[in-house]
C-alpha positions as CSV (number, residue, x, y, z in Angstrom):
1,X,-55.2,125.3,-12.5
2,X,-55.0,121.9,-14.6
3,X,-51.4,121.8,-15.2
4,X,-50.8,122.4,-11.3
5,X,-53.2,119.4,-10.5
6,X,-51.2,117.4,-12.9
7,X,-48.2,118.3,-11.3
8,X,-49.5,117.1,-8.1
9,X,-50.4,114.1,-9.2
10,X,-47.5,113.3,-10.4
11,X,-45.5,114.4,-7.6
12,X,-47.7,112.0,-5.9
13,X,-47.4,109.2,-7.8
14,X,-43.7,109.4,-7.8
15,X,-43.7,109.4,-4.2
16,X,-45.7,106.4,-3.9
17,X,-43.5,104.8,-6.5
18,X,-40.2,106.2,-4.4
19,X,-42.0,105.3,-1.1
20,X,-42.9,101.4,-2.9
21,X,-39.5,100.8,-4.1
22,X,-37.7,101.8,-0.8
23,X,-39.7,99.6,0.9
24,X,-39.5,96.5,-1.3
25,X,-35.9,97.0,-1.5
26,X,-35.7,97.5,2.7
27,X,-37.7,94.2,2.7
28,X,-35.1,92.2,0.3
29,X,-32.0,93.1,2.3
30,X,-33.8,92.4,5.0
31,X,-34.5,89.1,3.5
32,X,-30.8,88.9,2.2
33,X,-29.6,89.7,6.0
34,X,-31.8,86.8,7.5
35,X,-30.7,84.3,5.2
36,X,-26.7,85.1,5.7
37,X,-27.5,85.3,9.3
38,X,-29.0,81.2,9.5
39,X,-26.2,80.4,6.9
40,X,-23.5,81.9,9.8
41,X,-25.7,80.0,12.4
42,X,-26.0,76.9,10.5
43,X,-22.0,77.1,10.1
44,X,-21.4,77.5,13.3
45,X,-23.8,74.7,14.7
46,X,-24.1,72.0,12.4
47,X,-27.4,69.7,12.6
48,X,-27.1,66.0,12.5
49,X,-27.0,64.4,9.6
50,X,-30.4,62.6,8.7
51,X,-29.8,58.8,9.2
52,X,-31.1,57.0,6.1
53,X,-33.3,54.4,6.5
54,X,-33.9,50.7,4.2
55,X,-36.3,50.9,2.0
56,X,-39.8,49.8,3.3
57,X,-40.9,47.0,1.2
58,X,-45.1,46.5,1.1
59,X,-45.8,42.4,2.8
60,X,-47.0,39.7,0.6
61,X,-50.5,39.3,0.3
62,X,-50.1,35.5,0.7
63,X,-48.4,35.9,4.5
64,X,-44.7,35.2,3.8
65,X,-41.8,37.4,4.5
66,X,-40.7,40.1,2.0
67,X,-38.7,39.8,-0.7
68,X,-36.5,42.2,-2.6
69,X,-38.3,41.2,-5.8
70,X,-42.3,41.4,-6.2
71,X,-42.1,38.8,-8.7
72,X,-40.8,35.9,-6.7
73,X,-43.2,34.6,-4.1
74,X,-42.1,32.1,-1.6
75,X,-44.7,29.5,-0.5
76,X,-46.9,29.1,2.8
77,X,-44.9,28.0,5.7
78,X,-47.6,26.8,8.2
79,X,-47.1,27.6,12.0
80,X,-47.7,24.9,14.2
81,X,-45.8,24.8,17.8
82,X,-43.2,22.3,18.7
83,X,-43.5,19.0,20.6
84,X,-40.8,17.7,22.8
85,X,-41.5,13.6,22.8
86,X,-42.6,12.1,25.9
87,X,-39.8,10.6,27.9
88,X,-40.7,7.1,29.8
89,X,-39.4,6.6,33.2
90,X,-37.6,4.0,34.2
91,X,-39.8,3.1,36.9
92,X,-42.3,2.0,33.8
93,X,-40.1,-0.9,32.6
94,X,-40.1,-4.1,34.6
95,X,-36.7,-4.9,36.7
96,X,-34.9,-7.7,34.8
97,X,-31.7,-9.0,36.8
98,X,-28.6,-8.5,35.3
99,X,-26.8,-11.6,35.0
100,X,-22.8,-12.0,34.9
101,X,-21.2,-13.6,32.1
102,X,-18.6,-16.5,33.6
103,X,-15.3,-16.7,32.5
104,X,-15.1,-20.4,32.0
105,X,-17.9,-22.3,31.4
106,X,-19.7,-24.5,34.4
107,X,-19.7,-27.7,32.5
108,X,-16.6,-28.4,30.8
109,X,-16.6,-31.5,28.2
110,X,-13.9,-34.0,28.7
111,X,-12.4,-34.9,25.1
112,X,-13.3,-38.4,23.7
113,X,-8.9,-38.9,23.0
114,X,-6.8,-40.5,25.5
115,X,-5.0,-37.8,27.6
116,X,-1.3,-39.3,28.0
117,X,-0.4,-39.5,31.2
118,X,3.0,-39.2,30.6
119,X,5.5,-36.9,28.9
120,X,7.8,-37.3,26.4
121,X,10.9,-37.7,26.9
122,X,13.2,-34.7,25.2
123,X,17.0,-36.4,24.6
124,X,19.7,-34.6,26.6
125,X,22.8,-33.1,24.8
126,X,25.7,-33.7,26.7
127,X,29.6,-33.6,26.8
128,X,32.4,-35.8,27.3
129,X,36.0,-35.6,27.7
130,X,38.1,-38.1,29.0
131,X,40.1,-41.4,28.2
132,X,38.6,-44.4,26.3
133,X,38.5,-47.2,29.2
134,X,36.9,-50.1,27.0
135,X,35.7,-50.9,23.8
136,X,32.9,-53.2,22.6
137,X,30.0,-54.4,21.1
138,X,26.0,-54.9,21.7
139,X,24.6,-58.0,20.6
140,X,23.2,-56.4,17.8
141,X,26.2,-55.5,16.6
142,X,26.1,-51.7,18.1
143,X,30.0,-50.8,18.5
144,X,30.4,-49.0,21.8
145,X,33.2,-47.1,24.0
146,X,33.5,-46.6,27.6
147,X,34.8,-42.9,28.5
148,X,36.2,-41.9,31.8
149,X,35.4,-38.5,32.0
150,X,38.1,-36.6,33.7
151,X,35.5,-33.4,34.5
152,X,32.9,-35.3,36.3
153,X,35.0,-38.4,37.1
154,X,32.3,-41.2,35.9
155,X,32.6,-43.6,33.3
156,X,30.1,-43.7,30.5
157,X,29.4,-46.3,28.4
158,X,28.7,-44.6,25.5
159,X,27.2,-46.5,22.1
160,X,28.5,-45.6,18.7
161,X,26.2,-46.1,15.2
162,X,29.5,-46.2,12.8
163,X,27.5,-45.2,10.2
164,X,26.2,-41.9,11.1
165,X,28.7,-40.9,13.6
166,X,31.6,-38.8,12.5
167,X,35.2,-39.6,14.0
168,X,37.6,-37.3,13.3
169,X,41.4,-37.0,14.3
170,X,42.0,-32.9,13.3
171,X,40.7,-33.1,10.2
172,X,41.1,-36.6,9.0
173,X,38.1,-38.8,9.4
174,X,38.9,-42.2,10.8
175,X,36.8,-45.3,11.4
176,X,35.8,-47.2,15.0
177,X,38.5,-49.3,14.6
178,X,41.0,-46.5,14.4
179,X,39.4,-45.9,18.3
180,X,42.1,-46.9,20.7
181,X,42.1,-47.7,24.2
182,X,44.1,-45.3,25.9
183,X,43.3,-42.5,23.7
184,X,41.7,-39.0,24.5
185,X,38.6,-38.7,23.4
186,X,36.2,-35.7,22.9
187,X,32.6,-36.9,22.6
188,X,29.1,-35.0,21.4
189,X,26.2,-37.5,22.5
190,X,22.4,-37.7,23.8
191,X,21.2,-39.0,26.3
192,X,17.4,-40.8,26.7
193,X,16.6,-42.4,29.7
194,X,20.2,-44.7,30.8
195,X,21.1,-45.0,26.8
196,X,23.4,-42.8,25.5
197,X,24.3,-42.6,22.2
198,X,27.5,-41.0,19.9
199,X,26.8,-37.8,17.5
200,X,30.2,-36.9,17.5
201,X,33.9,-38.1,18.5
202,X,37.0,-36.1,18.3
203,X,40.2,-38.1,18.7
204,X,42.3,-35.8,20.7
205,X,46.1,-35.1,19.9
206,X,49.3,-33.6,22.0
207,X,48.4,-29.9,20.6
208,X,44.7,-30.5,21.5
209,X,45.6,-31.7,25.4
210,X,48.0,-28.6,25.3
211,X,45.6,-26.0,24.5
212,X,42.5,-27.9,27.1
213,X,45.4,-27.8,29.6
214,X,46.2,-24.1,29.2
215,X,42.6,-23.1,29.2
216,X,41.9,-25.5,32.6
217,X,44.6,-23.6,34.3
218,X,42.6,-20.3,33.5
219,X,39.6,-22.0,35.1
220,X,40.5,-23.9,37.8
221,X,37.0,-23.8,38.6
222,X,35.5,-26.2,36.1
223,X,37.2,-29.2,37.8
224,X,36.0,-30.5,41.1
225,X,37.8,-29.6,44.4
226,X,39.6,-33.1,44.4
227,X,41.0,-33.6,40.7
228,X,41.8,-29.6,40.6
229,X,45.7,-30.5,40.2
230,X,45.0,-33.7,37.5
231,X,45.0,-32.7,34.1
232,X,43.3,-35.4,31.0
233,X,46.6,-37.6,30.2
234,X,48.4,-38.0,33.6
235,X,46.6,-40.9,34.3
């Protein structure tokens, strides 16, 4: 009888153990299936990644802005309102008249020096081409010649300072005594008022007269109307 009870107890214990093992395996299998289902769902519907937030730094005890290093402290900043400067209106200032600056002074001072009433005479440079009609000299010994200008048909009395006036014939230098009545001369002179002074005299040769004749034939308008056909030396 005792063996029967031992056998029954053994069967009961074995059944309990077997049932417990089955229950444990079923629970483990169920949990494995649940985890597998969750993995499949998570792979099919991925969850959004969580944002990476910057690390929070505790505020400083002295009121300054947080720094990267806790060992570096910034000096305190006193916050004060910004006050705009007051602008005075234009009406507070007195209206002052604006005087125009004259371009010319009102009072002109007259210079103490005497102002000349006449302009200085400037010598006129001229040229005469014609025949020598007379030769003479002034009381002070200054020689002169009279030349009948063939272009303007007038007689000019020209003073000749033999020391300063060059007298040429071609390339030969001559003296005043070499000038004869009837010679054709070309005279360059300066005229101041009524006084005419020679600065250069050239005694013309036949070759020079021919050249002048040809140039006058090319330009007949240089001669006056009444003397257009007359040439130097035809007289």
